[in-house]
C-alpha positions as CSV (number, residue, x, y, z in Angstrom):
1,M,-41.5,19.2,-14.8
2,K,-43.5,21.2,-16.8
3,I,-45.8,18.1,-17.9
4,S,-46.2,17.3,-14.2
5,I,-47.7,20.9,-13.8
6,Y,-50.2,20.2,-16.7
7,R,-51.1,16.9,-15.4
8,F,-51.6,18.4,-11.7
9,V,-54.0,20.9,-13.3
10,L,-55.7,18.3,-15.1
11,G,-56.3,16.5,-12.0
12,V,-57.5,19.6,-10.0
13,S,-60.0,20.2,-13.2
14,T,-61.1,16.5,-12.7
15,V,-62.0,16.9,-9.3
16,A,-63.5,20.2,-9.4
17,G,-65.8,18.9,-12.5
18,M,-66.9,15.9,-10.5
19,V,-68.0,17.9,-7.6
20,A,-69.9,20.5,-10.0
21,L,-71.8,17.4,-11.4
22,Y,-72.4,16.1,-8.2
23,M,-73.9,19.1,-6.9
24,A,-76.0,19.3,-10.3
25,F,-77.3,15.9,-9.9
26,S,-78.3,16.6,-5.9
27,G,-80.3,19.8,-7.0
28,R,-77.6,22.4,-6.0
29,I,-76.6,23.4,-9.7
30,S,-77.1,27.1,-8.4
31,Q,-74.1,26.7,-5.9
32,A,-72.0,24.7,-8.3
33,G,-70.6,27.7,-10.2
34,P,-67.2,28.1,-8.4
35,F,-66.3,24.4,-9.4
36,L,-67.6,24.5,-12.5
37,I,-65.5,27.6,-13.6
38,T,-62.4,26.2,-12.0
39,S,-62.8,22.8,-13.7
40,F,-62.8,24.7,-17.1
41,F,-60.1,27.1,-16.4
42,C,-57.7,24.7,-15.2
43,L,-58.7,22.4,-18.1
44,A,-58.1,25.3,-20.4
45,Y,-54.7,25.5,-19.2
46,A,-53.9,21.9,-18.6
47,V,-54.6,20.8,-22.6
48,R,-51.7,23.1,-23.3
49,G,-49.4,20.4,-22.3
50,F,-50.8,17.9,-24.7
51,S,-50.3,18.4,-28.2
52,L,-53.6,16.7,-29.6
53,F,-55.5,18.8,-27.8
54,K,-53.7,22.0,-27.0
55,G,-55.8,23.7,-29.9
56,L,-58.8,23.3,-27.7
57,S,-57.5,25.8,-25.1
58,F,-59.2,28.9,-26.2
59,T,-62.5,27.0,-26.6
60,I,-62.5,25.6,-23.2
61,S,-61.6,29.3,-21.8
62,I,-64.6,30.7,-23.6
63,L,-66.6,27.8,-21.9
64,A,-65.4,28.9,-18.7
65,V,-66.0,32.7,-19.4
66,V,-69.5,31.8,-20.3
67,A,-70.0,29.8,-17.1
68,T,-68.7,32.9,-15.1
69,A,-71.1,35.0,-17.0
70,L,-74.3,32.8,-16.4
71,Y,-73.1,32.6,-12.4
72,Y,-72.2,36.0,-11.8
73,P,-73.9,38.2,-14.6
74,F,-73.2,41.3,-12.2
75,L,-69.5,41.2,-13.2
76,F,-70.0,41.9,-16.9
77,D,-73.0,44.5,-16.3
78,E,-71.4,48.0,-14.9
79,I,-68.8,49.2,-13.1
80,N,-69.8,52.3,-11.0
81,G,-72.4,53.1,-13.3
82,F,-70.4,52.4,-16.5
83,E,-72.1,50.0,-18.8
84,L,-69.8,47.6,-20.3
85,A,-71.8,46.8,-23.1
86,I,-70.7,49.9,-24.4
87,L,-67.1,48.7,-24.7
88,I,-68.4,46.1,-27.4
89,T,-68.0,48.3,-30.4
90,P,-64.4,49.7,-29.9
91,L,-63.2,46.3,-28.9
92,I,-64.7,44.7,-32.2
93,Q,-63.0,47.8,-34.0
94,L,-60.0,46.9,-32.3
95,I,-60.1,43.3,-33.6
96,M,-60.8,44.4,-37.0
97,F,-57.7,47.1,-37.0
98,G,-55.8,43.9,-35.9
99,M,-57.0,42.1,-38.6
100,G,-56.1,44.7,-41.1
101,S,-52.6,45.4,-39.4
102,S,-52.0,41.6,-40.2
103,M,-52.9,42.0,-43.9
104,G,-51.0,43.3,-47.1
105,L,-51.3,43.4,-51.0
106,K,-49.8,39.8,-50.8
107,D,-52.9,38.2,-49.3
108,F,-55.1,39.5,-52.0
109,I,-52.6,38.3,-54.9
110,E,-54.2,34.9,-54.5
111,L,-57.5,36.0,-56.0
112,S,-55.8,36.5,-59.4
113,R,-54.0,33.3,-58.8
114,R,-56.9,31.1,-58.2
115,P,-60.1,33.1,-58.6
116,K,-62.4,30.1,-59.0
117,S,-61.5,29.0,-55.4
118,V,-61.8,32.4,-54.0
119,I,-65.3,33.0,-55.8
120,V,-66.5,29.7,-54.7
121,G,-65.6,30.2,-51.3
122,V,-66.8,34.0,-51.2
123,V,-70.3,33.2,-52.9
124,A,-70.5,30.0,-50.7
125,Q,-70.5,32.1,-47.5
126,F,-73.0,34.6,-48.6
127,T,-75.7,32.2,-49.9
128,I,-75.5,28.8,-47.8
129,M,-75.0,30.1,-44.2
130,P,-77.9,32.6,-44.7
131,V,-80.3,30.2,-46.3
132,I,-79.3,27.5,-43.5
133,G,-80.0,30.2,-40.6
134,F,-83.4,31.2,-42.3
135,V,-84.6,28.0,-42.5
136,L,-83.6,27.0,-39.0
137,A,-85.1,30.2,-37.3
138,S,-88.3,29.7,-39.5
139,A,-88.5,26.0,-37.9
140,S,-87.9,26.9,-34.2
141,D,-90.5,28.4,-32.1
142,F,-87.9,31.2,-30.7
143,P,-89.2,34.8,-29.9
144,A,-88.6,37.1,-32.9
145,E,-85.7,38.8,-32.2
146,I,-83.5,35.5,-31.1
147,S,-84.8,34.0,-34.5
148,A,-83.3,37.1,-36.2
149,G,-80.3,36.5,-34.2
150,I,-79.8,33.0,-36.2
151,I,-80.2,34.6,-39.4
152,L,-77.9,37.6,-38.4
153,L,-75.3,34.8,-37.3
154,G,-76.1,33.2,-40.9
155,T,-75.1,36.4,-42.8
156,A,-71.9,37.0,-41.0
157,P,-68.7,36.9,-42.9
158,T,-65.9,34.3,-42.4
159,S,-64.5,34.2,-39.1
160,V,-60.9,35.7,-38.5
161,T,-59.8,32.4,-36.7
162,A,-60.7,30.4,-40.1
163,S,-57.3,30.2,-41.2
164,L,-55.8,28.9,-38.0
165,F,-58.1,26.1,-38.4
166,C,-57.3,25.6,-41.9
167,Y,-53.7,25.5,-40.9
168,L,-54.3,22.8,-38.5
169,A,-56.3,20.8,-40.9
170,K,-53.4,21.1,-43.2
171,A,-55.8,23.1,-45.7
172,N,-54.9,26.1,-48.0
173,V,-54.2,28.9,-45.3
174,A,-53.2,31.6,-48.1
175,L,-57.2,30.7,-49.6
176,A,-58.5,31.2,-45.9
177,I,-57.0,34.7,-45.8
178,T,-58.3,35.6,-48.5
179,I,-62.0,34.4,-48.5
180,T,-62.0,36.1,-44.9
181,A,-60.8,39.2,-46.2
182,I,-63.2,39.7,-48.9
183,T,-66.1,38.5,-47.0
184,T,-65.3,41.0,-44.2
185,L,-65.0,43.9,-46.6
186,L,-68.2,42.9,-48.4
187,A,-70.3,42.4,-45.2
188,P,-71.2,45.9,-44.8
189,F,-73.1,46.4,-47.9
190,L,-74.1,42.7,-48.3
191,L,-75.0,41.9,-44.5
192,P,-78.0,44.6,-44.1
193,L,-79.2,43.4,-47.5
194,L,-79.3,39.8,-46.6
195,M,-80.8,40.7,-43.2
196,K,-83.7,42.9,-44.8
197,L,-84.1,39.6,-47.2
198,F,-84.1,36.9,-44.8
199,A,-84.8,38.6,-41.3
200,G,-87.4,41.5,-42.3
201,G,-90.1,39.1,-41.4
202,F,-89.0,39.0,-37.9
203,I,-87.7,42.1,-37.0
204,E,-87.4,45.8,-38.5
205,I,-84.3,46.2,-40.3
206,D,-83.0,49.4,-41.0
207,I,-80.6,48.7,-44.3
208,L,-79.0,52.4,-44.2
209,K,-78.3,52.6,-40.5
210,M,-77.0,48.9,-40.3
211,M,-75.0,49.6,-43.3
212,W,-73.1,52.8,-41.9
213,G,-72.8,50.9,-38.5
214,M,-70.8,48.2,-40.1
215,I,-68.5,50.7,-42.1
216,Q,-67.8,52.2,-38.9
217,I,-66.8,48.9,-36.9
218,V,-65.2,47.1,-40.2
219,I,-64.2,49.5,-43.1
220,I,-62.5,52.4,-41.4
221,P,-60.8,49.7,-38.7
222,I,-59.5,47.7,-41.4
223,G,-58.7,50.4,-43.6
224,A,-56.6,51.9,-40.5
225,G,-55.0,48.6,-40.3
226,L,-53.8,48.4,-43.9
227,L,-52.3,51.6,-43.4
228,F,-50.6,50.5,-40.5
229,N,-49.2,47.6,-42.3
230,H,-48.0,49.5,-44.9
231,F,-46.3,52.3,-43.0
232,L,-45.1,50.7,-40.0
233,S,-45.1,47.1,-40.4
234,G,-42.3,45.6,-38.2
235,K,-41.6,49.0,-36.4
236,A,-43.7,48.5,-33.6
237,K,-43.0,44.7,-32.8
238,W,-44.7,44.8,-29.6
239,L,-48.2,45.7,-31.3
240,D,-47.5,42.9,-33.6
241,D,-47.1,40.6,-31.1
242,A,-50.1,41.9,-28.8
243,M,-53.0,42.0,-31.1
244,P,-53.7,38.4,-31.5
245,I,-53.6,38.3,-27.6
246,V,-55.8,41.4,-27.5
247,S,-58.1,40.0,-30.0
248,M,-58.8,36.7,-27.9
249,L,-59.1,38.6,-24.7
250,G,-61.6,40.6,-26.6
251,V,-63.7,38.1,-28.1
252,A,-63.9,36.4,-24.7
253,F,-65.0,39.8,-23.0
254,I,-67.5,40.5,-25.9
255,V,-68.9,36.6,-25.0
256,A,-69.2,37.4,-21.4
257,I,-71.2,41.0,-21.8
258,I,-73.9,39.3,-24.4
259,I,-74.3,36.3,-22.0
260,A,-74.6,38.4,-18.9
261,A,-77.0,40.4,-20.6
262,G,-79.0,37.7,-22.2
263,R,-78.7,35.4,-19.3
264,D,-82.5,35.1,-18.3
265,S,-83.4,34.2,-22.2
266,L,-80.6,32.0,-22.3
267,L,-81.5,29.8,-19.2
268,N,-84.8,29.5,-20.5
269,I,-84.2,28.6,-24.0
270,G,-80.2,27.3,-23.7
271,F,-80.4,23.7,-24.9
272,S,-82.6,24.5,-28.0
273,L,-80.6,27.4,-28.9
274,L,-77.2,25.9,-28.5
275,F,-78.7,22.8,-30.8
276,I,-79.8,25.2,-33.4
277,V,-76.5,27.0,-33.5
278,A,-74.3,23.7,-33.3
279,V,-76.7,22.4,-36.5
280,H,-76.1,25.5,-38.4
281,N,-72.5,25.3,-37.9
282,I,-72.0,21.6,-38.7
283,L,-74.3,22.0,-41.7
284,G,-71.8,25.1,-43.0
285,Y,-68.8,22.5,-43.0
286,L,-71.0,19.8,-44.8
287,F,-72.5,22.2,-47.5
288,G,-69.4,24.1,-47.9
289,Y,-67.4,21.0,-48.5
290,W,-69.7,19.4,-51.1
291,T,-69.8,22.7,-52.8
292,G,-65.9,22.8,-53.6
293,R,-66.4,19.3,-54.5
294,L,-69.4,20.1,-57.1
295,F,-66.9,22.9,-58.6
296,K,-64.0,20.4,-59.0
297,L,-61.5,22.1,-56.8
298,E,-58.5,20.3,-55.1
299,E,-58.7,18.5,-51.7
300,R,-57.1,21.4,-49.8
301,D,-59.5,23.9,-51.3
302,Y,-62.7,22.2,-50.4
303,R,-61.6,21.7,-47.0
304,T,-60.8,24.9,-46.6
305,I,-64.2,26.3,-48.2
306,A,-65.9,24.1,-45.6
307,I,-64.1,25.6,-42.6
308,A,-64.3,29.1,-44.1
309,T,-68.2,28.6,-44.8
310,G,-69.1,27.3,-41.1
311,M,-66.9,29.3,-39.2
312,Q,-68.6,32.9,-38.6
313,N,-67.6,35.8,-37.5
314,A,-69.5,35.7,-34.5
315,G,-67.9,38.7,-32.7
316,L,-68.3,40.8,-35.6
317,V,-72.2,40.4,-35.7
318,S,-72.1,40.7,-31.8
319,G,-71.3,44.0,-32.4
320,I,-73.8,44.8,-35.0
321,A,-76.5,43.1,-32.5
322,K,-75.4,46.0,-30.0
323,V,-75.6,48.8,-32.9
324,M,-79.2,47.8,-33.3
325,G,-79.6,48.1,-29.7
326,K,-80.6,44.4,-29.2
327,I,-77.6,42.8,-27.9
328,A,-79.7,40.6,-24.9
329,T,-81.7,38.8,-27.9
330,V,-80.3,39.5,-31.5
331,G,-76.8,38.9,-29.9
332,L,-77.6,35.7,-27.8
333,A,-77.1,33.1,-31.0
334,P,-73.5,34.5,-32.0
335,A,-72.7,34.6,-28.4
336,V,-73.3,31.0,-27.8
337,C,-71.5,30.2,-31.4
338,G,-68.1,30.9,-30.5
339,P,-67.4,27.9,-27.9
340,I,-69.7,25.7,-30.5
341,M,-67.7,26.8,-33.5
342,G,-64.4,26.5,-31.8
343,F,-64.9,23.2,-30.5
344,T,-66.1,21.6,-33.9
345,S,-63.6,23.3,-36.0
346,S,-60.8,22.0,-33.8
347,I,-62.4,18.3,-34.3
348,L,-62.5,18.7,-38.0
349,A,-59.3,20.1,-38.2
350,S,-57.6,17.4,-36.0
351,Y,-59.6,14.8,-38.3
352,W,-58.2,16.1,-41.4
353,S,-54.7,16.7,-40.3
354,H,-54.7,13.0,-39.0
355,L,-55.9,12.0,-42.2
356,T,-53.5,13.9,-44.3
357,S,-50.5,12.5,-42.1
358,K,-51.8,9.1,-42.8
359,S,-52.2,9.6,-46.7
360,T,-48.4,11.0,-46.9
361,A,-46.7,8.5,-44.4
362,P,-44.1,6.6,-46.2
363,D,-45.3,2.8,-46.9
364,P,-43.5,0.5,-44.3
365,T,-43.4,-2.2,-46.9
């Protein structure tokens, strides 16, 4: 019965998508919004009924949110004079609190057990991605603040969702959690310095102001989360269960606000920026993977480092763009990164998972 519901919703998604495509090709793309949004939201629900594609549900939901923000930006601008962009910082703090509350001392023990893999992963994150971001930003002809946003994305710590995709890829989840935790804790101190080094030629960077802003939205909330985990873990089960959902909704809302704020700029340079961000993401996987191989790590470890390197914490650096007061320009690259990163990491995780399953399957002969 449930499978038939998923198939019905998939049919609705297909019909709505075809109508949207027809309207786009007939020169009425400005009127295709309701059909495109319906298609994405229905598809996000429908794929949950198919094990091979259910990991794409959140990514497709983000695409639906992006489409909604592009067609109806006023929904994410203000409500009765209250600017919704003000909510970005507390939402990031809430997500960081959730990350801290899910961590404990056991997550850092991995550092002493496998220091080589952790060090390679952390160093790769703060060298490979900023350099790729700088090269791509310098090679493009984007306005200075949008180019700075590409570099900002490159200086970000590992995404908190990297461990999920490492799990799907049958990689080393403990290593992914450790790399994510350490890069996030180091980010308030390294990110401003990297931005000054690589983005100083594009925009003015106030290192101390950026550092203090990051301490407020990273260190303090994670510290509060760690204390919560230590003293109250398991005593507020409703909060433990709610935090992953709150985090996903928070990321979706942040993306919507930024896309709405930068709508005009995005429509002017949209496909070029999407291409640059996609290249940045894919090169992160590639260089992360071969860095792991260069240092002769185990197969599971260099898969993990590939995913951890390529997946940037776009939500966090969106908050930094807000702190800088440049959410509609510097914040654009991080905003479009979310859907791209979710799509590519899902494909990579599925491929590696399938490869592992084949290699461990018993020989029929």
